[in-house]
DODO-28269 format. One line per 4 residues: number of its first residue (from 1); for each residue x, y, z of C-alpha. Coordinates in Angstrom, 3 decimals. Layout:
N
NUM> X,Y,Z ~ ...
This chain:
713
1> -19.667,-20.212,-20.466 ~ -22.717,-18.126,-19.767 ~ -25.683,-19.179,-17.693 ~ -29.034,-19.184,-19.442
5> -32.396,-18.554,-17.727 ~ -33.090,-22.309,-17.588 ~ -29.902,-22.863,-15.586 ~ -27.986,-24.493,-18.455
9> -24.656,-23.285,-19.781 ~ -23.451,-22.367,-23.224 ~ -19.786,-22.122,-24.149 ~ -18.271,-18.875,-25.347
13> -14.765,-18.379,-26.680 ~ -12.707,-16.686,-23.958 ~ -10.215,-13.919,-24.720 ~ -6.517,-14.379,-24.019
17> -5.238,-14.140,-20.463 ~ -3.304,-11.093,-19.339 ~ 0.243,-11.389,-18.053 ~ 3.202,-12.895,-19.826
21> 3.907,-16.571,-19.957 ~ 6.236,-17.920,-17.297 ~ 7.961,-19.920,-19.975 ~ 7.637,-23.429,-21.311
25> 9.156,-24.898,-18.159 ~ 5.951,-24.297,-16.222 ~ 3.503,-25.616,-18.749 ~ 1.855,-22.217,-19.034
29> -1.791,-22.202,-19.928 ~ -1.195,-18.972,-21.821 ~ 0.732,-20.723,-24.539 ~ -2.254,-22.944,-25.164
33> -4.497,-19.886,-25.381 ~ -6.265,-20.961,-22.247 ~ -7.275,-18.131,-19.976 ~ -9.275,-14.981,-19.814
37> -8.213,-11.418,-20.143 ~ -8.949,-11.036,-16.456 ~ -7.862,-14.597,-15.872 ~ -10.106,-15.028,-12.899
41> -13.865,-15.124,-13.259 ~ -13.925,-13.086,-10.085 ~ -15.447,-9.952,-11.560 ~ -18.965,-11.161,-11.138
45> -20.470,-8.034,-12.696 ~ -19.883,-9.501,-16.129 ~ -21.086,-12.952,-17.078 ~ -19.312,-13.112,-20.407
49> -15.888,-11.933,-19.252 ~ -15.569,-14.585,-16.557 ~ -14.217,-17.506,-18.523 ~ -10.681,-18.722,-17.917
53> -10.449,-21.711,-20.240 ~ -8.429,-24.880,-20.054 ~ -6.314,-26.364,-22.815 ~ -9.311,-28.358,-23.891
57> -11.298,-25.151,-24.278 ~ -13.484,-25.613,-21.209 ~ -14.132,-22.312,-19.446 ~ -14.765,-21.375,-15.838
61> -18.551,-21.121,-15.664 ~ -19.714,-17.529,-15.519 ~ -22.398,-16.332,-13.170 ~ -25.231,-13.880,-13.631
65> -25.205,-11.365,-10.766 ~ -28.235,-9.556,-9.565 ~ -28.944,-7.174,-6.734 ~ -31.057,-8.250,-3.748
69> -34.732,-7.555,-4.289 ~ -35.453,-5.187,-1.426 ~ -36.148,-6.893,1.898 ~ -37.705,-9.951,0.295
73> -36.238,-13.179,-1.041 ~ -33.198,-13.215,-3.338 ~ -34.083,-14.351,-6.836 ~ -31.869,-16.741,-8.786
77> -31.498,-16.172,-12.520 ~ -33.580,-19.289,-13.131 ~ -36.433,-17.843,-11.060 ~ -35.838,-19.663,-7.764
81> -36.295,-17.584,-4.614 ~ -34.174,-18.029,-1.497 ~ -35.305,-16.856,1.919 ~ -33.018,-14.345,3.700
85> -32.989,-16.676,6.712 ~ -31.562,-19.427,4.522 ~ -28.897,-16.975,3.367 ~ -27.909,-16.387,6.988
89> -27.826,-20.128,7.677 ~ -25.665,-20.806,4.621 ~ -23.274,-17.999,5.509 ~ -22.859,-19.376,9.027
93> -22.441,-22.891,7.665 ~ -19.625,-21.764,5.360 ~ -17.796,-20.104,8.240 ~ -18.223,-23.241,10.337
97> -16.818,-25.509,7.624 ~ -13.872,-23.179,7.065 ~ -13.100,-23.213,10.788 ~ -13.501,-26.979,11.001
101> -11.044,-27.486,8.132 ~ -8.467,-25.231,9.775 ~ -8.956,-26.954,13.136 ~ -8.470,-30.381,11.565
105> -5.231,-29.266,9.926 ~ -3.923,-27.850,13.189 ~ -4.685,-31.063,15.067 ~ -3.252,-33.535,12.556
109> -0.252,-31.771,10.982 ~ 3.314,-32.274,12.178 ~ 5.609,-29.361,11.379 ~ 6.070,-26.513,13.881
113> 5.176,-23.950,11.213 ~ 1.774,-25.510,10.533 ~ 0.843,-27.231,13.801 ~ 2.186,-24.713,16.305
117> 2.679,-21.398,14.506 ~ -0.591,-21.878,12.517 ~ 0.814,-20.273,9.366 ~ -1.932,-21.660,7.151
121> -5.516,-20.879,6.228 ~ -8.532,-22.338,4.464 ~ -11.121,-20.939,2.101 ~ -14.344,-21.997,0.407
125> -15.049,-21.018,-3.193 ~ -18.007,-21.590,-5.479 ~ -17.800,-23.300,-8.868 ~ -17.196,-19.908,-10.492
129> -13.939,-19.534,-8.479 ~ -15.431,-16.834,-6.249 ~ -14.304,-16.837,-2.625 ~ -17.334,-17.156,-0.361
133> -15.789,-16.945,3.104 ~ -14.267,-13.892,4.697 ~ -12.627,-14.943,7.977 ~ -9.255,-15.578,6.353
137> -7.571,-14.813,3.060 ~ -6.679,-17.788,0.865 ~ -5.174,-18.743,-2.482 ~ -7.151,-19.003,-5.730
141> -9.038,-21.825,-7.464 ~ -8.483,-20.368,-10.934 ~ -5.212,-22.281,-11.574 ~ -6.962,-25.589,-10.942
145> -9.946,-24.846,-13.160 ~ -7.596,-23.559,-15.843 ~ -5.785,-26.892,-16.049 ~ -8.567,-29.359,-15.187
149> -12.057,-28.992,-16.697 ~ -14.848,-29.311,-14.153 ~ -16.379,-32.199,-16.055 ~ -13.163,-34.209,-15.627
153> -13.082,-33.860,-11.837 ~ -14.248,-36.770,-9.679 ~ -15.252,-37.200,-6.016 ~ -12.167,-37.814,-3.893
157> -9.881,-35.719,-6.119 ~ -7.443,-33.312,-4.511 ~ -5.389,-30.912,-6.601 ~ -2.036,-29.423,-5.644
161> 0.168,-26.521,-6.738 ~ 2.839,-24.174,-5.449 ~ 4.253,-22.737,-8.684 ~ 4.246,-18.975,-8.139
165> 4.083,-18.191,-11.843 ~ 1.263,-20.678,-12.500 ~ -0.899,-19.696,-9.519 ~ -2.654,-16.609,-10.955
169> -1.068,-14.582,-8.143 ~ -2.521,-16.692,-5.335 ~ 0.800,-18.227,-4.244 ~ 3.564,-15.812,-3.314
173> 6.524,-18.109,-2.697 ~ 7.293,-21.796,-3.094 ~ 6.978,-22.860,0.589 ~ 3.261,-21.995,0.373
177> 1.726,-25.304,-0.724 ~ -1.906,-25.291,-1.819 ~ -4.392,-28.170,-1.936 ~ -7.895,-27.929,-3.429
181> -10.779,-30.402,-3.169 ~ -13.875,-30.074,-5.373 ~ -17.331,-30.404,-3.827 ~ -19.856,-32.595,-5.637
185> -23.637,-32.770,-5.697 ~ -25.808,-35.225,-7.607 ~ -29.177,-33.785,-8.556 ~ -30.086,-36.846,-10.617
189> -27.825,-36.501,-13.652 ~ -24.636,-37.633,-11.940 ~ -22.168,-35.804,-9.665 ~ -21.300,-32.257,-10.672
193> -18.797,-29.807,-9.183 ~ -20.627,-27.176,-7.142 ~ -17.869,-25.642,-4.986 ~ -14.271,-26.003,-3.789
197> -12.573,-26.304,-0.392 ~ -8.982,-25.115,-0.347 ~ -6.105,-24.814,2.116 ~ -2.608,-23.448,1.825
201> 0.159,-22.827,4.279 ~ 3.834,-22.145,4.770 ~ 5.800,-25.397,5.007 ~ 9.193,-25.936,6.590
205> 11.164,-26.938,3.511 ~ 10.450,-27.633,-0.152 ~ 14.087,-27.859,-1.303 ~ 16.245,-25.105,-2.734
209> 19.606,-23.623,-1.845 ~ 19.165,-23.243,1.938 ~ 17.201,-24.925,4.724 ~ 13.722,-23.464,4.833
213> 13.611,-22.792,1.076 ~ 14.012,-19.020,1.465 ~ 17.527,-18.123,0.262 ~ 17.991,-14.429,0.985
217> 20.402,-13.926,-1.898 ~ 18.458,-15.840,-4.546 ~ 18.543,-14.351,-8.035 ~ 16.276,-16.964,-9.636
221> 13.195,-18.910,-8.594 ~ 15.112,-22.080,-9.430 ~ 17.219,-21.551,-6.294 ~ 14.146,-21.405,-4.056
225> 12.867,-24.967,-4.188 ~ 10.682,-27.401,-6.082 ~ 8.059,-25.826,-8.360 ~ 4.899,-27.838,-8.948
229> 2.256,-26.575,-11.385 ~ -1.345,-27.683,-10.805 ~ -1.511,-31.493,-10.582 ~ -4.039,-34.077,-9.402
233> -2.433,-35.193,-6.125 ~ -5.270,-37.502,-5.041 ~ -7.238,-39.347,-7.737 ~ -10.696,-40.437,-6.520
237> -9.370,-40.764,-2.982 ~ -6.089,-42.484,-3.930 ~ -2.904,-40.465,-3.262 ~ -0.428,-40.041,-6.117
241> 2.507,-41.688,-4.356 ~ 4.935,-40.917,-7.178 ~ 4.314,-37.170,-6.895 ~ 4.499,-37.322,-3.106
245> 7.838,-39.174,-3.280 ~ 9.246,-36.505,-5.594 ~ 8.200,-33.708,-3.250 ~ 9.420,-35.359,-0.062
249> 12.703,-36.356,-1.723 ~ 13.378,-32.686,-2.427 ~ 12.667,-31.640,1.184 ~ 15.123,-31.579,4.068
253> 12.145,-32.356,6.323 ~ 10.416,-35.143,4.368 ~ 8.451,-36.649,7.253 ~ 6.964,-33.303,8.286
257> 6.128,-32.430,4.691 ~ 4.377,-35.743,4.068 ~ 2.400,-35.495,7.299 ~ 1.364,-31.897,6.668
261> 0.184,-32.643,3.133 ~ -1.793,-35.629,4.369 ~ -3.411,-33.459,7.032 ~ -4.326,-30.735,4.550
265> -5.680,-33.086,1.891 ~ -7.736,-35.038,4.429 ~ -9.093,-31.851,5.996 ~ -10.159,-30.469,2.612
269> -11.877,-33.740,1.700 ~ -13.697,-33.602,5.027 ~ -14.711,-30.020,4.240 ~ -15.927,-31.118,0.810
273> -18.159,-33.727,2.454 ~ -19.555,-31.098,4.806 ~ -20.301,-28.831,1.861 ~ -21.982,-31.703,0.050
277> -24.302,-32.084,3.027 ~ -25.298,-28.424,2.670 ~ -26.351,-29.005,-0.953 ~ -28.203,-32.170,0.028
281> -30.164,-30.212,2.611 ~ -31.216,-27.197,0.540 ~ -30.711,-28.204,-3.077 ~ -28.396,-26.907,-5.755
285> -30.306,-23.840,-6.938 ~ -31.172,-22.547,-3.468 ~ -27.582,-22.831,-2.253 ~ -26.294,-21.142,-5.409
289> -28.779,-18.324,-4.861 ~ -27.587,-18.004,-1.257 ~ -23.975,-17.791,-2.477 ~ -24.928,-14.960,-4.812
293> -26.809,-13.171,-2.048 ~ -23.842,-13.405,0.333 ~ -21.554,-11.784,-2.213 ~ -24.164,-9.202,-3.201
297> -24.536,-8.229,0.441 ~ -20.788,-7.706,0.754 ~ -20.729,-5.537,-2.358 ~ -23.628,-3.410,-1.134
301> -22.261,-3.127,2.411 ~ -18.778,-2.019,1.365 ~ -20.223,0.444,-1.121 ~ -22.594,1.910,1.461
305> -20.410,1.879,4.606 ~ -16.820,2.041,3.323 ~ -16.584,3.652,-0.110 ~ -18.919,6.411,1.029
309> -16.265,7.510,3.558 ~ -13.667,8.232,0.842 ~ -14.016,11.546,-0.997 ~ -13.993,11.619,-4.765
313> -10.513,12.246,-6.134 ~ -7.025,10.777,-6.416 ~ -4.620,10.310,-3.497 ~ -1.024,9.213,-4.022
317> 1.428,7.774,-1.543 ~ 4.478,5.543,-1.627 ~ 6.620,3.502,0.715 ~ 9.668,1.326,0.288
321> 11.363,-1.981,0.853 ~ 14.904,-1.323,2.031 ~ 16.934,-4.228,0.640 ~ 16.623,-7.274,-1.595
325> 19.452,-9.499,-0.352 ~ 21.614,-8.923,-3.428 ~ 22.142,-5.208,-3.987 ~ 23.152,-2.756,-1.267
329> 20.213,-1.313,0.715 ~ 18.238,1.304,-1.214 ~ 14.684,2.506,-1.660 ~ 12.605,-0.029,-3.606
333> 9.501,2.080,-4.282 ~ 5.953,0.829,-4.083 ~ 3.494,3.522,-5.114 ~ -0.285,3.610,-5.163
337> -2.523,6.201,-6.736 ~ -5.925,5.616,-5.123 ~ -8.827,7.064,-7.087 ~ -12.420,7.163,-5.902
341> -14.885,7.441,-8.790 ~ -18.605,7.914,-8.322 ~ -19.478,5.662,-11.265 ~ -18.019,2.557,-12.841
345> -18.735,0.020,-10.103 ~ -21.623,-2.462,-9.900 ~ -24.920,-0.933,-10.978 ~ -22.765,2.002,-12.141
349> -22.131,2.950,-8.509 ~ -18.879,4.156,-6.955 ~ -15.629,2.229,-7.269 ~ -11.958,2.435,-6.327
353> -9.044,2.328,-8.734 ~ -5.707,1.218,-7.292 ~ -2.933,2.117,-9.708 ~ 0.605,0.815,-9.049
357> 2.285,2.953,-11.697 ~ 5.567,4.319,-10.330 ~ 6.549,1.094,-8.569 ~ 10.257,0.279,-8.904
361> 11.686,-2.240,-11.373 ~ 11.805,-5.839,-10.208 ~ 14.631,-6.553,-7.790 ~ 17.544,-8.875,-8.408
365> 16.833,-10.503,-5.054 ~ 13.740,-12.361,-3.844 ~ 11.398,-9.513,-2.809 ~ 9.247,-9.585,-5.972
369> 5.553,-10.510,-5.955 ~ 3.504,-11.758,-8.920 ~ 0.477,-9.573,-8.354 ~ -0.755,-8.791,-11.854
373> -2.170,-12.179,-12.841 ~ -5.931,-12.731,-12.957 ~ -6.457,-8.978,-13.010 ~ -5.192,-8.760,-9.435
377> -7.858,-11.139,-8.090 ~ -5.713,-12.131,-5.110 ~ -4.531,-8.612,-4.327 ~ -8.065,-7.222,-4.291
381> -8.994,-9.492,-1.412 ~ -5.563,-9.052,0.205 ~ -5.816,-5.251,0.474 ~ -9.555,-4.916,1.139
385> -9.287,-5.513,4.924 ~ -7.401,-2.201,5.141 ~ -10.575,-0.457,3.972 ~ -12.529,-1.888,6.905
389> -10.786,0.655,9.147 ~ -13.239,3.199,7.730 ~ -16.184,1.424,9.384 ~ -18.200,3.449,11.865
393> -16.770,1.578,14.860 ~ -14.211,-1.109,15.697 ~ -17.077,-3.464,16.466 ~ -18.572,-2.904,13.027
397> -15.175,-3.335,11.400 ~ -14.861,-6.800,12.950 ~ -18.231,-7.789,11.458 ~ -17.262,-7.024,7.857
401> -16.138,-10.055,5.882 ~ -13.908,-9.776,2.833 ~ -15.054,-12.201,0.159 ~ -15.403,-12.014,-3.615
405> -18.124,-9.425,-3.164 ~ -15.512,-6.692,-2.839 ~ -13.986,-7.455,-6.255 ~ -16.480,-5.526,-8.409
409> -15.745,-2.409,-6.342 ~ -11.994,-2.389,-7.022 ~ -10.077,-2.068,-10.262 ~ -6.348,-2.850,-10.206
413> -4.077,-1.120,-12.690 ~ -0.590,-2.513,-13.052 ~ 2.537,-1.135,-14.696 ~ 4.094,-3.114,-17.558
417> 5.994,-6.313,-16.861 ~ 9.296,-6.003,-15.025 ~ 8.402,-4.257,-11.745 ~ 8.317,-5.405,-8.115
421> 4.624,-6.148,-8.512 ~ 4.810,-7.456,-12.113 ~ 8.026,-9.509,-12.173 ~ 9.046,-11.622,-15.135
425> 9.861,-15.298,-14.825 ~ 12.172,-16.549,-13.321 ~ 12.551,-13.646,-10.860 ~ 12.900,-14.893,-7.249
429> 9.987,-14.298,-4.878 ~ 10.638,-16.025,-1.546 ~ 10.769,-12.735,0.432 ~ 7.754,-11.251,-1.350
433> 6.319,-10.271,2.042 ~ 8.473,-7.141,1.734 ~ 6.180,-6.101,-1.118 ~ 2.743,-7.438,-0.235
437> 2.912,-6.217,3.357 ~ 4.163,-2.844,2.221 ~ 1.256,-2.626,-0.211 ~ -1.107,-2.780,2.771
441> 0.720,0.146,4.355 ~ 0.847,2.137,1.127 ~ -2.899,1.763,0.656 ~ -3.448,2.734,4.297
445> -1.313,5.834,3.750 ~ -3.180,6.836,0.604 ~ -6.516,6.429,2.396 ~ -5.156,8.357,5.411
449> -4.428,11.311,3.116 ~ -7.998,11.135,1.843 ~ -9.661,11.022,5.270 ~ -7.400,13.308,7.324
453> -5.581,10.493,9.061 ~ -8.557,8.414,10.166 ~ -6.545,5.257,9.550 ~ -4.081,3.284,11.666
457> -0.365,4.020,11.525 ~ 1.956,1.438,10.007 ~ 2.831,-2.072,11.161 ~ 5.204,-4.830,10.001
461> 4.083,-8.093,11.531 ~ 5.801,-10.825,9.528 ~ 9.426,-11.775,9.572 ~ 10.975,-15.234,9.437
465> 13.702,-16.084,11.915 ~ 15.158,-19.435,12.871 ~ 18.075,-21.644,13.735 ~ 19.245,-24.899,12.230
469> 22.018,-27.440,12.645 ~ 22.445,-30.962,14.017 ~ 21.156,-32.113,17.378 ~ 23.046,-34.217,19.930
473> 22.223,-37.384,18.000 ~ 23.583,-35.933,14.780 ~ 20.157,-35.506,13.195 ~ 19.443,-32.298,11.276
477> 16.877,-29.902,12.739 ~ 15.240,-26.716,11.541 ~ 13.305,-24.271,13.709 ~ 11.493,-21.574,11.758
481> 9.341,-18.964,13.447 ~ 7.203,-16.121,12.130 ~ 7.460,-13.536,14.886 ~ 4.917,-10.739,14.849
485> 5.313,-7.095,15.810 ~ 3.334,-4.130,17.067 ~ 0.396,-2.738,15.110 ~ -0.050,0.961,14.454
489> -1.763,3.397,16.775 ~ -5.330,4.257,15.791 ~ -7.368,7.455,15.988 ~ -9.228,5.997,18.962
493> -6.761,3.610,20.669 ~ -3.174,2.444,21.018 ~ -1.859,-0.215,18.690 ~ -1.866,-3.866,19.725
497> 1.323,-5.560,20.918 ~ 2.970,-8.492,19.125 ~ 0.269,-9.326,16.609 ~ 0.531,-11.330,13.387
501> -1.166,-10.507,10.112 ~ -1.913,-14.210,9.477 ~ -5.180,-15.069,11.281 ~ -4.737,-17.211,14.407
505> -0.948,-17.385,14.000 ~ 1.321,-17.236,17.013 ~ 4.896,-17.540,18.203 ~ 6.178,-21.056,18.887
509> 5.530,-22.231,22.464 ~ 8.712,-22.175,24.546 ~ 7.967,-25.552,26.139 ~ 7.674,-27.151,22.720
513> 10.783,-25.627,21.186 ~ 13.008,-26.313,24.196 ~ 11.974,-29.971,24.225 ~ 12.596,-30.422,20.517
517> 15.554,-28.186,19.646 ~ 18.997,-27.670,21.282 ~ 18.447,-24.199,22.734 ~ 16.792,-22.424,25.650
521> 14.435,-19.454,25.442 ~ 15.721,-17.209,28.223 ~ 13.378,-14.302,27.578 ~ 10.212,-13.662,25.643
525> 8.623,-10.308,26.356 ~ 7.760,-6.884,25.009 ~ 10.491,-4.661,23.575 ~ 10.386,-1.489,25.683
529> 10.068,1.758,23.672 ~ 9.534,-0.119,20.398 ~ 6.068,1.392,19.766 ~ 6.067,4.763,18.049
533> 5.185,7.708,20.295 ~ 1.821,9.292,19.701 ~ -1.365,10.507,21.244 ~ -2.160,6.854,20.706
537> 1.025,4.840,20.985 ~ 2.105,2.184,18.529 ~ 1.970,-1.427,19.679 ~ 5.170,-3.049,20.936
541> 7.234,-5.728,19.254 ~ 8.835,-8.826,20.744 ~ 12.145,-9.152,22.532 ~ 13.269,-12.773,22.472
545> 16.530,-14.252,23.774 ~ 17.609,-17.701,22.550 ~ 20.674,-19.351,24.114 ~ 22.195,-22.024,21.894
549> 23.150,-25.299,23.574 ~ 25.150,-26.532,20.584 ~ 26.749,-24.899,17.563 ~ 24.275,-23.919,14.873
553> 23.292,-21.266,12.369 ~ 20.857,-18.368,12.515 ~ 18.703,-17.289,9.571 ~ 16.474,-14.293,8.994
557> 14.165,-12.991,6.283 ~ 13.036,-9.615,7.576 ~ 12.354,-6.060,6.474 ~ 12.038,-2.810,8.420
561> 15.550,-3.074,9.855 ~ 16.408,0.411,8.509 ~ 13.066,1.959,7.596 ~ 10.729,1.998,10.571
565> 6.957,1.636,10.661 ~ 5.692,5.135,9.986 ~ 3.601,7.309,12.269 ~ 0.735,9.453,11.043
569> -0.780,12.859,11.859 ~ 1.972,13.790,14.295 ~ 2.660,10.263,15.507 ~ 6.254,9.038,15.445
573> 7.745,6.003,13.772 ~ 8.320,2.815,15.741 ~ 11.700,1.155,16.200 ~ 13.126,-1.153,13.506
577> 13.863,-4.869,13.551 ~ 17.171,-5.848,15.134 ~ 19.094,-9.072,15.761 ~ 22.236,-9.219,17.922
581> 24.345,-12.304,18.558 ~ 26.165,-12.487,21.894 ~ 24.885,-9.092,23.125 ~ 27.324,-7.602,25.627
585> 29.814,-10.397,24.998 ~ 33.219,-10.479,23.368 ~ 31.782,-11.724,20.063 ~ 28.843,-9.282,19.877
589> 27.657,-8.751,16.324 ~ 24.692,-7.162,14.609 ~ 23.100,-9.490,12.072 ~ 21.714,-8.380,8.724
593> 17.958,-8.711,8.438 ~ 18.481,-10.931,5.390 ~ 20.776,-13.766,6.440 ~ 20.956,-17.468,5.590
597> 23.705,-19.016,7.723 ~ 25.168,-16.867,10.498 ~ 27.279,-19.128,12.770 ~ 26.274,-19.175,16.431
601> 28.444,-20.955,18.990 ~ 27.146,-23.033,21.871 ~ 26.486,-20.777,24.858 ~ 25.874,-17.635,22.804
605> 22.594,-15.728,22.950 ~ 20.599,-14.552,19.940 ~ 18.608,-11.413,20.826 ~ 15.710,-10.659,18.488
609> 13.758,-7.412,18.678 ~ 10.852,-7.075,16.288 ~ 9.258,-3.909,14.986 ~ 6.978,-1.600,16.902
613> 3.970,-0.004,15.238 ~ 3.868,3.667,14.327 ~ 2.201,6.190,16.589 ~ -0.991,8.139,15.809
617> -1.344,11.811,16.673 ~ 0.897,14.226,18.549 ~ 2.649,12.460,21.474 ~ 2.565,15.739,23.424
621> -1.222,15.396,23.447 ~ -1.130,11.986,25.136 ~ -2.636,11.828,28.602 ~ 0.320,12.160,30.979
625> -1.184,9.592,33.337 ~ -1.242,7.046,30.500 ~ 2.438,7.702,29.904 ~ 3.129,7.097,33.608
629> 1.116,3.885,33.400 ~ 3.190,2.763,30.389 ~ 6.356,3.404,32.392 ~ 4.964,1.268,35.203
633> 4.155,-1.471,32.684 ~ 7.667,-1.074,31.217 ~ 6.271,-0.388,27.760 ~ 7.871,3.078,27.844
637> 11.130,3.959,29.567 ~ 11.443,7.019,31.874 ~ 13.806,8.547,29.300 ~ 11.258,8.155,26.481
641> 8.500,9.487,28.712 ~ 10.470,12.734,29.013 ~ 12.011,13.014,25.530 ~ 9.146,11.677,23.389
645> 6.070,12.606,25.429 ~ 7.309,15.567,27.460 ~ 6.175,13.918,30.690 ~ 8.174,14.638,33.842
649> 7.772,12.015,36.529 ~ 7.925,13.096,40.168 ~ 11.419,12.671,41.638 ~ 12.643,11.772,38.160
653> 10.765,8.487,38.135 ~ 12.286,5.019,38.510 ~ 15.943,4.998,37.652 ~ 16.440,1.422,36.466
657> 14.637,-1.801,35.634 ~ 14.688,-3.027,39.204 ~ 13.192,0.213,40.456 ~ 10.375,-0.119,37.929
661> 9.811,-3.719,38.994 ~ 9.454,-2.596,42.608 ~ 6.699,-0.096,41.824 ~ 3.248,-1.087,43.071
665> 1.453,1.683,41.175 ~ 2.242,4.092,38.331 ~ 4.776,6.806,39.224 ~ 3.373,10.269,39.938
669> 3.438,12.966,37.242 ~ 4.916,16.391,37.949 ~ 2.070,18.329,36.366 ~ 3.669,21.787,36.273
673> 7.035,20.554,35.001 ~ 5.279,18.472,32.350 ~ 3.292,21.465,31.081 ~ 6.467,23.551,30.837
677> 8.476,20.834,29.092 ~ 5.717,20.253,26.567 ~ 5.562,23.993,25.858 ~ 9.308,24.020,25.167
681> 9.157,20.940,22.917 ~ 6.337,22.420,20.853 ~ 8.192,25.712,20.464 ~ 11.268,23.886,19.164
685> 9.416,22.204,16.318 ~ 9.544,23.244,12.700 ~ 6.619,24.949,11.038 ~ 6.120,22.459,8.214
689> 5.953,18.996,9.744 ~ 5.082,16.134,7.360 ~ 1.844,14.213,7.797 ~ 3.843,10.962,8.004
693> 6.955,10.333,10.106 ~ 9.291,7.704,8.658 ~ 11.918,7.722,11.403 ~ 15.660,8.414,11.107
697> 16.445,5.442,8.844 ~ 14.810,7.045,5.819 ~ 17.465,9.746,5.594 ~ 20.210,7.129,5.309
701> 18.685,5.716,2.114 ~ 17.223,8.891,0.595 ~ 20.393,10.964,0.355 ~ 19.675,12.906,3.529
705> 15.994,13.755,3.004 ~ 13.876,13.200,6.096 ~ 10.586,12.887,4.254 ~ 9.168,12.164,0.818
709> 7.274,14.785,-1.225 ~ 4.245,12.488,-0.856 ~ 4.375,12.750,2.955 ~ 2.580,16.112,2.984
713> -1.116,16.738,2.505
């Protein structure tokens, strides 16, 4: 459809959707000829290309974009003006509704992953499937509109999907369940869809070969759990009990799943009511104009403040996943060629091209990610927060939202089907974080080459660990946790400790887990020396000790156990992920980062150490007093202070953990000895150091090479 000056719509015939069909099992819209070439309607610079049609031939309504008219009101295509103050009010209202939806889910859900770890997020989209809010990333509305024409939606409806290959790239693995509620407004001709409120999150179990629905050795998506293409889960406020029974029957945690879905559906319906109140207050056309202005502002801001910092040209970098759970560890390449062009974007302004050519073939195991659907609509918004690091200050960076307004500035170019980022059905995807998180780092590395390192070093802040078994009453239990890690050092500050890439997520509270599961948490702290050395040190990862009170099994879906988070511009790599069962005991064993069912006996300890972020800048340039402070804080050991930073502490510094604990102030620095040691360490270096440091693990997978050809400027 295209929007005419009088605000009405005319139907146009949409071109075929890109991407291959997932096969008849999924009820692909492609086979019915029902989607666009971009598949998304997110490229708002073109009204006629934004039409992903349904089987019945109904298209996603397109939108006519226009630039703000100077400092005055924003003008809708139909001629309606909207005051800039109203735009600010609407933008704040959207953020408030998004937060209220997420708060409601957190307060009414049941599973530890949703209620306590907060591994979920909400988003608000307009009727053209454009994401309006920028506090949190979210899934896409396109799959719903593709299958259900807007005119067939009714107040009280809630739609559901988790099928990776029918999600247009918005769902990465089956445990991420997505619910979508349309927003209605009646301007006199009956209720019409004007927006959508959506939520999706990681749920404890949706079936499949192992508890938690993330089998590390899966070779097919059919092993990973129940796949549900877009369906109407609530019909005019009435839940579809048959569909809910099917889903809960397939889950090992049916009560938690049912409660979580109820919480998410109810929260989205509440959000839809809130959005309806916004339209009642200001009217349909004025709110639509405000939506357009919000996205236009984002486009203009990113073009002016972010793209202007990247020089014209092409910058190539690559990084790797280290294993896929099936084959032996090897380098699974993810490559980005980042090109800055001065024309081609909105209003023929500058744009970025992100080209994934050179990415490795799809893996046998579950590390693949379906990124090429809908012209990369999800990935554009997923990677754009990396670009915010180019803002003029950290404070300004925090102010920049990532909504659909960034989409016209980025073009995604994908290799043919059959790669890690363009897998073919039914390739497994449950550990796709190994790819989508690495993509963030690869883009950061490419930008770092363009701007002489003015980007953070690497981080790896998602891995899934957990234990399961039967409790004292014989009932099955499952504890899954998404432990974070350290972020990379920055050109102006150290990295942050134990962060999580999912907004507002956290580790599970010890008091909660000990009261619910048969184990004790004996330690939860920072992993000393885990942050990469640098002028600005990488953030530290966790060290967590779990003592089992009854026999059980440990599971892990984690990357960066061989390849560390890289350092940049002289900074060193952080330490990798590591799990040890019964450390120091007779049965001590190192656990693979991809593991489904490692037996753990009652009384044994599971020690988990998560990744530290890479360092930024030469560690020999770090203020020696800061190194002494880090020793006092036990973030850096006395050994690392000397070997990594060239800092000599007076009298050798504290000799053991107890000595450090007894210190009441940072140890003194031997200034002369430090200067001499640093001189010696600099003299011992090679003359051609790479711009990126990957750590010692890279050599073990690269045939002995310590750096990639792309690691040099």
